[in-house]
C-alpha positions as CSV (number, residue, x, y, z in Angstrom):
1,M,0.0,0.1,0.1
2,V,1.3,3.0,-1.2
3,A,2.0,6.1,1.6
4,K,-0.4,9.1,0.4
5,Q,-0.4,12.8,1.7
6,V,-3.6,15.1,1.5
7,F,-3.2,18.0,-0.3
8,Q,-5.0,20.9,-1.4
9,S,-5.2,24.2,-3.5
10,W,-5.3,27.5,-1.9
11,G,-9.1,27.8,-2.3
12,R,-9.4,25.1,-0.1
13,V,-12.0,23.4,-1.3
14,V,-10.8,20.3,-2.8
15,R,-8.7,17.8,-0.5
16,E,-7.1,14.8,-2.1
17,P,-4.7,12.0,-1.2
18,H,-1.9,11.9,-3.6
19,E,1.2,10.2,-3.7
20,A,4.3,12.6,-3.2
21,L,7.2,12.2,-5.4
22,G,10.5,13.7,-4.1
23,L,12.9,15.4,-6.3
24,S,16.1,15.9,-5.1
25,S,18.5,17.1,-8.3
26,R,17.5,18.5,-11.4
27,H,19.8,16.4,-13.1
28,L,17.7,13.4,-12.2
29,P,15.0,11.8,-14.3
30,L,11.7,11.8,-12.6
31,P,10.7,9.6,-10.2
32,Q,8.2,7.4,-11.2
33,P,4.7,6.6,-9.0
34,A,4.4,3.0,-7.2
35,E,1.1,2.6,-8.8
36,P,1.5,1.3,-12.7
37,G,-0.1,3.5,-14.9
38,A,-0.6,6.4,-12.5
39,T,-0.4,10.1,-14.1
40,V,2.2,12.8,-12.4
41,L,1.8,16.7,-11.9
42,P,4.5,19.2,-10.8
43,Y,3.1,20.5,-7.7
44,G,5.1,24.0,-6.9
45,N,4.1,26.0,-3.3
46,G,-0.1,25.2,-3.7
47,R,-1.2,28.8,-4.7
48,S,-3.5,28.0,-7.4
49,Y,-6.7,28.8,-5.9
50,G,-8.9,25.6,-8.0
51,D,-7.5,22.2,-9.3
52,S,-5.2,22.8,-11.6
53,N,-2.6,22.0,-9.0
54,L,-4.1,18.7,-8.4
55,N,-4.2,15.5,-9.5
56,P,-6.4,13.1,-7.5
57,G,-5.8,9.4,-8.2
58,G,-2.1,10.5,-9.3
59,A,0.9,11.5,-8.0
60,L,2.3,15.1,-7.2
61,L,6.0,16.2,-8.3
62,L,7.5,18.0,-5.4
63,G,8.9,20.6,-7.4
64,A,9.4,23.3,-4.9
65,Q,12.2,21.0,-3.8
66,L,14.3,22.2,-6.8
67,D,15.0,25.3,-5.3
68,R,18.9,26.2,-5.8
69,F,20.1,29.7,-8.0
70,I,22.3,28.6,-10.7
71,S,23.5,31.8,-12.0
72,F,23.2,35.7,-11.8
73,D,24.6,38.4,-13.5
74,A,24.0,41.6,-11.5
75,A,25.4,43.9,-14.5
76,T,22.9,42.8,-16.7
77,G,19.9,41.4,-14.7
78,V,20.0,38.3,-16.1
79,L,18.9,35.2,-13.3
80,R,18.8,31.4,-14.1
81,C,17.4,29.3,-11.3
82,E,15.4,26.0,-10.7
83,G,11.5,26.0,-11.3
84,G,11.3,25.7,-7.4
85,V,12.7,28.7,-6.5
86,L,10.2,31.2,-4.7
87,L,10.0,34.6,-6.2
88,H,9.9,36.1,-2.8
89,T,13.6,33.9,-2.7
90,V,14.3,36.0,-5.6
91,L,13.4,39.2,-4.7
92,K,15.8,38.8,-1.6
93,L,18.8,38.2,-3.7
94,I,18.2,40.6,-6.7
95,V,16.2,43.8,-5.1
96,P,19.3,44.8,-3.0
97,Q,20.8,45.3,-6.2
98,G,19.5,47.2,-7.7
99,W,16.3,44.7,-10.1
100,F,13.1,43.6,-9.7
101,L,10.3,41.1,-11.5
102,P,9.4,42.4,-14.5
103,V,5.8,41.2,-13.7
104,T,4.5,39.6,-10.6
105,P,1.3,38.3,-9.7
106,G,-0.2,39.7,-6.0
107,T,1.7,36.8,-3.8
108,Q,5.4,36.7,-3.5
109,F,5.1,32.9,-2.7
110,V,4.9,31.1,-5.8
111,T,7.4,29.4,-7.5
112,V,9.3,30.5,-10.7
113,G,7.9,27.1,-12.7
114,G,4.6,28.0,-11.3
115,A,4.5,31.2,-12.9
116,I,5.6,30.2,-15.7
117,A,2.9,27.5,-15.7
118,N,0.2,29.8,-15.2
119,D,2.0,32.4,-17.5
120,V,1.2,35.1,-14.3
121,H,0.3,39.1,-14.5
122,G,0.5,41.4,-12.7
123,K,-0.6,45.5,-11.9
124,N,2.1,46.4,-15.1
125,H,0.1,44.2,-17.8
126,H,-0.5,47.3,-20.3
127,V,3.3,47.9,-20.1
128,A,5.1,44.7,-19.6
129,G,2.6,41.9,-20.8
130,S,2.6,38.1,-18.7
131,F,5.6,36.5,-17.3
132,G,6.2,34.2,-19.7
133,N,7.2,37.7,-22.1
134,H,10.5,37.6,-19.7
135,V,11.4,34.2,-19.6
136,R,14.8,34.0,-21.9
137,G,14.6,29.9,-21.7
138,L,13.9,27.1,-20.1
139,E,14.3,23.3,-19.4
140,L,11.6,21.2,-19.9
141,L,11.7,16.9,-18.5
142,R,9.6,14.2,-19.8
143,S,8.5,11.3,-18.7
144,D,10.3,9.4,-20.9
145,G,13.5,11.0,-19.8
146,S,13.5,13.3,-22.4
147,R,14.8,16.8,-22.1
148,R,14.8,20.1,-24.4
149,V,15.8,23.5,-23.9
150,C,13.1,25.5,-24.8
151,S,13.3,29.1,-25.8
152,P,11.3,32.1,-28.2
153,T,14.0,30.5,-31.1
154,E,14.9,27.4,-29.7
155,H,11.8,25.0,-29.4
156,P,9.4,27.7,-30.2
157,D,6.5,25.6,-30.0
158,W,7.3,23.4,-27.2
159,F,8.4,26.9,-25.2
160,A,4.6,28.6,-26.3
161,A,2.7,25.1,-24.9
162,T,5.1,25.3,-21.6
163,I,4.0,28.9,-21.0
164,G,0.8,28.8,-19.4
165,G,0.8,25.1,-20.0
166,L,-0.5,24.2,-16.3
167,G,2.5,22.0,-15.9
168,L,1.3,19.3,-18.5
169,T,4.0,19.6,-20.9
170,G,6.5,18.1,-18.3
171,L,8.4,19.9,-15.6
172,I,10.5,23.4,-15.6
173,T,13.6,22.3,-14.2
174,W,15.1,25.4,-14.7
175,A,14.1,29.0,-16.5
176,E,16.5,31.8,-17.2
177,I,14.8,35.6,-16.6
178,Q,15.2,39.0,-18.0
179,L,14.6,40.9,-14.7
180,K,13.8,45.4,-14.3
181,R,16.0,48.1,-13.2
182,V,14.8,49.4,-10.3
183,A,16.8,52.0,-8.1
184,N,15.4,51.5,-4.9
185,P,12.6,48.7,-3.0
186,F,10.4,51.8,-3.2
187,V,6.9,53.0,-5.0
188,D,5.5,56.3,-5.9
189,T,1.6,55.6,-5.2
190,E,-1.8,57.4,-5.8
191,S,-4.7,56.0,-4.6
192,I,-7.8,57.8,-6.4
193,R,-11.6,57.2,-5.0
194,F,-13.9,56.9,-8.0
195,R,-18.1,56.5,-7.7
196,C,-18.9,54.7,-10.4
197,L,-17.6,52.5,-13.3
198,E,-17.4,55.0,-16.0
199,E,-14.7,56.7,-13.5
200,F,-12.9,53.4,-13.3
201,F,-12.5,53.5,-17.2
202,E,-11.5,57.3,-17.6
203,L,-8.9,56.7,-14.9
204,S,-7.3,53.6,-16.8
205,A,-7.3,55.4,-19.7
206,A,-5.5,58.2,-18.2
207,S,-2.9,56.7,-16.2
208,E,-1.9,54.0,-18.9
209,R,1.2,56.2,-20.4
210,D,2.5,57.6,-17.1
211,F,2.1,55.0,-14.9
212,E,3.4,51.4,-14.9
213,Y,1.6,50.1,-12.8
214,T,-2.3,50.1,-12.0
215,V,-5.2,48.5,-10.3
216,S,-8.3,48.9,-8.8
217,W,-10.5,47.7,-5.7
218,I,-13.6,47.8,-6.2
219,D,-16.7,47.3,-4.0
220,C,-19.5,44.4,-5.7
221,A,-21.9,44.4,-2.3
222,F,-23.9,47.2,-3.1
223,E,-26.4,48.1,-6.2
224,G,-27.9,51.4,-7.1
225,K,-25.9,54.7,-6.3
226,R,-23.0,52.9,-5.2
227,L,-22.4,50.2,-7.4
228,G,-19.1,50.5,-9.2
229,R,-17.4,52.8,-6.4
230,G,-14.0,51.8,-5.3
231,L,-10.4,53.1,-5.0
232,F,-7.9,53.5,-8.0
233,N,-4.2,53.0,-7.6
234,R,-1.6,53.9,-9.6
235,A,2.0,53.6,-8.9
236,N,5.6,53.6,-10.5
237,H,8.9,52.6,-9.2
238,A,10.5,55.8,-6.8
239,P,13.6,57.3,-8.9
240,A,16.8,57.3,-7.7
241,V,16.8,60.6,-6.3
242,I,13.7,61.0,-3.6
243,D,12.7,63.4,-1.0
244,T,13.6,61.5,2.1
245,S,11.1,63.0,4.0
246,R,9.0,60.9,2.5
247,V,10.4,57.6,3.3
248,P,7.8,55.4,5.5
249,S,9.5,55.7,8.9
250,G,9.8,51.9,10.4
251,L,8.8,49.1,8.1
252,P,5.1,47.4,8.4
253,A,4.6,44.4,9.5
254,S,4.2,43.4,5.3
255,V,7.8,44.9,4.6
256,V,9.4,42.2,7.5
257,E,9.4,38.7,7.4
258,S,5.7,38.2,8.6
259,A,5.1,35.9,11.7
260,R,1.1,36.7,11.8
261,R,-1.1,34.0,10.6
262,V,-4.7,33.0,10.6
263,P,-4.1,30.2,13.2
264,F,-7.2,28.4,12.9
265,T,-9.7,27.4,10.5
266,P,-13.2,28.9,12.0
267,P,-16.5,26.3,11.8
268,L,-18.2,29.4,9.5
269,S,-16.7,31.6,7.0
270,L,-15.6,35.1,8.4
271,I,-16.9,36.6,5.5
272,N,-20.9,37.1,4.8
273,T,-23.3,39.7,4.0
274,L,-23.0,41.3,7.2
275,S,-19.4,41.6,7.5
276,L,-18.8,42.3,3.9
277,K,-21.0,45.3,3.6
278,S,-19.1,47.0,6.7
279,F,-15.7,46.3,5.7
280,N,-16.6,47.4,1.8
281,T,-18.0,50.4,3.5
282,L,-15.2,51.2,5.9
283,Y,-12.6,50.5,2.9
284,F,-14.3,52.7,0.3
285,N,-14.0,55.4,3.2
286,K,-10.4,54.4,4.8
287,Q,-8.9,57.8,3.2
288,R,-9.5,61.2,3.9
289,H,-9.4,62.4,0.7
290,D,-10.4,61.5,-3.0
291,V,-6.3,61.5,-3.6
292,E,-3.9,60.6,-1.8
293,R,-0.1,60.1,-2.5
294,S,2.3,58.6,-0.5
295,L,5.9,56.8,-1.0
296,A,5.6,53.0,-0.1
297,H,8.2,49.9,0.3
298,Y,6.9,47.5,-2.7
299,R,6.1,44.8,-0.6
300,P,2.7,46.9,1.1
301,F,1.9,47.3,-2.0
302,F,2.6,44.3,-4.7
303,Y,1.5,41.8,-1.8
304,P,-0.8,43.3,0.4
305,L,-2.3,40.0,1.4
306,D,1.5,38.3,2.2
307,A,1.2,40.2,5.4
308,L,-1.2,37.2,7.0
309,L,0.0,34.0,6.5
310,E,-2.2,31.2,6.0
311,W,-4.9,34.4,5.3
312,N,-6.9,31.6,2.6
313,R,-8.5,30.1,6.2
314,I,-10.7,32.8,6.9
315,Y,-13.4,31.0,4.3
316,G,-14.4,28.5,7.0
317,P,-13.7,24.8,6.2
318,K,-15.4,24.6,3.3
319,G,-13.4,27.1,1.6
320,F,-13.5,29.5,-0.9
321,Y,-13.7,30.1,-4.7
322,Q,-12.0,32.5,-6.7
323,Y,-13.7,33.9,-10.0
324,Q,-11.8,35.4,-12.6
325,S,-12.7,36.8,-16.2
326,V,-11.6,39.0,-18.9
327,V,-13.5,40.5,-21.7
328,P,-12.8,42.6,-24.6
329,P,-12.9,46.2,-24.4
330,E,-15.2,47.1,-26.5
331,R,-17.7,45.3,-24.0
332,A,-15.9,45.3,-21.1
333,L,-17.9,48.7,-19.5
334,D,-21.5,47.1,-19.9
335,T,-20.2,43.7,-19.1
336,T,-18.6,44.3,-15.7
337,R,-21.5,46.5,-15.0
338,R,-23.5,43.5,-15.8
339,M,-21.6,41.4,-13.5
340,L,-21.5,43.8,-10.4
341,Q,-25.4,43.8,-10.7
342,A,-25.7,39.9,-10.2
343,I,-23.3,39.5,-7.5
344,A,-24.7,42.1,-5.6
345,H,-28.4,41.4,-6.2
346,S,-27.4,38.1,-5.4
347,G,-25.8,39.0,-2.1
348,M,-23.0,37.0,-2.1
349,G,-20.2,40.0,-2.8
350,S,-16.7,39.3,-2.9
351,F,-14.3,41.1,-0.5
352,L,-11.4,40.8,-2.4
353,A,-12.4,42.3,-5.3
354,V,-10.0,43.3,-7.9
355,L,-10.8,45.3,-11.6
356,K,-8.1,46.5,-13.9
357,Q,-6.8,46.5,-17.4
358,F,-4.9,44.1,-19.8
359,G,-2.9,45.9,-22.2
360,E,-2.0,45.1,-25.7
361,P,1.2,42.9,-25.5
362,P,0.7,39.8,-26.5
363,S,1.4,36.5,-24.4
364,R,3.3,34.1,-25.8
365,G,1.5,30.6,-24.0
366,M,-1.4,28.8,-26.3
367,L,-3.3,29.2,-23.2
368,S,-2.4,32.0,-21.6
369,F,-5.3,34.4,-20.1
370,P,-4.5,37.2,-20.4
371,Q,-5.6,39.7,-23.0
372,P,-6.6,42.8,-24.4
373,G,-9.9,44.1,-22.1
374,T,-10.8,44.1,-18.5
375,T,-10.5,41.3,-15.9
376,L,-12.7,41.3,-12.4
377,A,-11.3,38.9,-9.9
378,L,-13.3,38.0,-7.0
379,D,-13.3,36.0,-3.9
380,F,-16.5,34.1,-2.7
381,P,-16.6,31.5,0.4
382,N,-18.1,28.3,-0.6
383,Q,-22.0,28.3,-0.3
384,G,-22.3,25.3,-2.7
385,P,-25.4,25.0,-4.9
386,R,-26.3,28.7,-4.2
387,L,-22.7,29.8,-5.3
388,M,-22.8,27.8,-8.5
389,R,-25.7,29.0,-9.6
390,L,-24.4,32.9,-9.6
391,F,-21.6,31.4,-11.6
392,D,-23.4,29.9,-13.9
393,E,-25.0,33.6,-15.2
394,L,-21.4,35.0,-14.8
395,D,-20.6,32.3,-17.2
396,R,-23.2,33.4,-19.2
397,I,-22.2,37.1,-19.5
398,V,-18.8,36.7,-19.8
399,L,-19.4,34.3,-22.7
400,Q,-22.1,36.3,-24.6
401,A,-19.2,39.1,-24.2
402,G,-16.4,36.8,-25.6
403,G,-14.3,36.5,-22.9
404,R,-12.7,33.7,-20.9
405,L,-11.8,32.6,-17.5
406,Y,-8.3,32.1,-15.8
407,P,-7.3,27.9,-15.5
408,A,-5.0,29.3,-12.3
409,K,-8.2,30.6,-10.3
410,D,-10.8,28.0,-11.6
411,G,-12.2,25.2,-9.8
412,R,-15.7,24.1,-11.8
413,I,-16.3,25.3,-15.5
414,G,-17.2,22.8,-17.9
415,A,-15.5,21.7,-21.4
416,A,-17.8,23.7,-23.5
417,H,-16.7,26.6,-21.5
418,F,-13.2,26.1,-21.6
419,Q,-12.4,25.3,-25.4
420,S,-14.7,28.2,-26.1
421,G,-12.7,30.5,-24.3
422,Y,-9.3,28.7,-25.1
423,P,-9.4,27.9,-29.3
424,Q,-6.0,26.8,-29.3
425,W,-6.2,24.0,-26.8
426,R,-6.7,21.1,-29.0
427,A,-3.3,22.1,-30.7
428,F,-1.9,22.5,-27.3
429,S,-2.8,18.7,-26.4
430,E,-0.3,17.6,-28.5
431,F,2.7,18.9,-26.0
432,V,0.8,17.4,-23.0
433,D,3.1,14.7,-21.4
434,P,0.9,11.2,-21.7
435,R,2.2,10.5,-17.8
436,F,0.9,14.1,-16.8
437,S,-2.7,14.6,-16.0
438,S,-4.6,16.9,-13.2
439,A,-8.1,17.4,-12.0
440,F,-8.6,20.3,-14.1
441,W,-7.3,19.1,-17.4
442,R,-9.0,16.0,-17.7
443,R,-12.3,17.9,-16.5
444,V,-11.6,20.8,-19.6
445,S,-10.8,18.7,-22.4
446,A,-13.3,16.0,-21.9
447,R,-16.3,16.4,-24.7
448,P,-18.3,18.9,-24.2
449,T,-21.7,18.0,-22.8
450,E,-25.5,20.0,-22.6
451,N,-24.4,20.0,-18.6
452,T,-21.0,21.8,-19.4
């Protein structure tokens, strides 16, 4: 009997036993599962929200064990490291030497391999595109023992399949990334209060040229006059010469190595209709003026949630779902309004709601999520069938607009929805390692039925 370990993704909805396969060296072949014919899947730091990093009935390759730096040129900003190195560890190395990640998601606790496999995006997509746009090359280790170095010029088809390929094309043993030069660890930020969706789109258009980073928190708990209000944040890396009087005195908890964590899983979700409306009202009014400017350390700006470890526990034992969509620019205003109306009317608003724009830089991956348009990301406590009915309604709105959902965040869409949003999925399937699989891939690559 093979000893198995229970793994879960960040949403904590699915918890399943897997055979865990250790990786002691990138130079060795992939370990084989004990059960004949069992499939495998790379597993980094478990920060995917849905089931794209789980493989129930199979094995997981513990990719985070490949956590070594290989080379770093401090003059050019070219970093080569193993696929299991955390972005957090990368930042500790590069920021003191005047470099920063060219693109970063909302947490630093993801592996480099995971960032590539999900082709993560950040607050600067309109300028820099997604993470895969800055990968110079990588090595792919397949289940048959073969190795393939891939880049935009060497095996470019395999490179395109692996960028955003959800870990299905093989194990990323190492990757080489071009970093971004910065003068210091600070960002110059502005927070602007807006009172309707039209203002958000106006602010976005006015900010794209002069600000590298733009993102908004949006209140999705209310209908009527409060529908679509929020806080628009825009920022640039601080210049080499700064007003020292503006430098924050003392480091906030999110800058130092945080020891704060949610100590246990509450018996019920702490996010409910009453707490949500109260929080959103306080958060919208947290700043005294409509426009406030500050100099901030990069960590609280890019990674505010990392200040509280294991924050995903606040949703209780049933976990939570994240729903992230993108819709084309020409339909963005009306579609976003319809989604917010449906959410507010349901009484199941989101505590963490993020609205931002994707720009024109094309992604390199066949299954990359970003495309020009507006993306809305929302967290919902798992309320079973009631929540699924809301998701079905949101699905219809997104599909009618020609949009799609983010595989790294999804844990429930059917094959028809996925295949509609990712027309290259069939071509991508030719690159999937025959021994690699995931719960997500089995669900979305199946033959669509009327219920999917």
